[in-house]
C-alpha angles and dihedrals in degrees: 000000000000089000091051091050091047091049092050091051090049093049089048090051093048088067089056089056093049094049092044092050091047091051097048095041093050091047095054102032109012127234089317091061091050090048090051092052093047095046095045092041090061094057099079091053091053092049101038108031098089097042087046089064091058089052091051089055091052099045105031124257097254093052092049092049094050091048094046092048092049089054093046090048090055091047092049093050088045095055090043093059094038094054091042091058095065144289107350127223118248089223092057091048090052090052091052090049091051092050093048091049093048093051090044090057087063096043100049100061090041092053092053091046096048098076090064089063097035104054139025117268092251090063098049095093097052091041090055091048092052094044092050094046092050091046092053092047088052091051094050096045100032098067097056091041090051090049089052091050092051090048092052102039108003128239094317091064091051093048092046092052090050090051090053091052090055089057091053093046094047092052090048093051093045090053093052117106113224139173120246118273128250123281131221115263111284114272094015112128123235114260134194123277092259092053091047091049092052090047088055092052091050091049091055093046092055094045108076099198093050093046094050095044094049091049090049095049094043093047093049093045093048092048096051104033095074096045091049100044100032106016099049096057091043092051090049090054092047092050092048095243092121127198092319091057090050089051092052093049092046090049091051090051090048091051090054090045089058096043095052097062091037090057089051091051092053102038108010099102090055093059114102097201107020095159093056091044093049094048094049094043094050091049090051092046092052091049091046091056091045089053094060099036090101094045116114090207109097093199092061092050091049094051090050090047091055091052093043092049093048095050100046091046091046087056094051092046089055098047102040090068087048088063091045094049097045101043120096108245090239091060102034095106092053094047091049090047088058090051091048090049089056091047103045109002094063094040096094090051091050092050093046091049092049090050091053092050090049089055090051104042109003138265099280094048091047090052089049090054091051094048094049090046090054091047089051091053091052092048091047087055087062088066090065114083088201091062098039092052097048110142128199097179111144107247124233116281092246093052110126099180108145130229110280095028093113099253094151099044138351113269095210 
């Protein structure tokens, strides 16, 4: 519980950093400067996310998370003092963004791998539900709180608060008791990071449930990221709702994003076919949002956004534990790095593609394309027996089935 609270505080603080960086970058270089920082800051994640998973498997997730958070804490205090001294340089801000992104590429796969070594397999589902709910609450509340901090004390206050949250999160992770990570097969020599990364890719390709689940999650995330982050504000402007309308719709989506995983935490183990339910519900949720994207009534769009957010996040909360349960402990870091790459590494490409489609056909039409693409991904998942038959039933207390033994779904 202390780790979950620490993670929530850290996620909450991350929004302070984002708002603070947006404020200071826009002030010194305008929207173009902010766009430069955001685009360049995504590059380290694209380049390092997959090799980072191999490093996590070598060093242990907890150790990687503590080390990464210590570095991020130093960086956050560093940018706090730098910005407080006077007008910052755009070049220096870009360097800070690159360093944060590089360290984050290590932290993210480690954070998804850690639950495997922190709790029993029977608790993975509920742990994921709670984590995802807290993360969505942090995202919804962190941005306005970060904006308030910038308004009261400027970017230095926002950066300083973020640095303090890293201290809390690091202490919470360090205090967590975990089992030791997996080892390479006996007698197999140690290879370089590149070789280990390729071995992880081959492992996923020859494990049907991992391959299908990663493709599903990456496809869904890629399809909805652009319409949410680029399409929603553009539609709000076209409908005349303005920034406040976009904030209301985004808040509705965030509410649904928190309710979906929470529902799983409360009722998930009672569901006989959660994979089938999640795939069908997410497809319906995407179509429901697409159905109201042309509506001029903000209330209808918000209701659809709540349902859409709850269903797609219910799906991810179901299938992330599938990856954790069915990955061999020696490969868990690499599997989670591939999932993280699909979640965050491809986000800039999704947003850029959505922006291009908006330029061609308009915001509402572009959102429609994204929603139907996401629905198609969910329906395609129904063609996989591994995904349809996912089970989250809590095993018997005397069950000793190890990680990677296919307890969630059959690998064949």
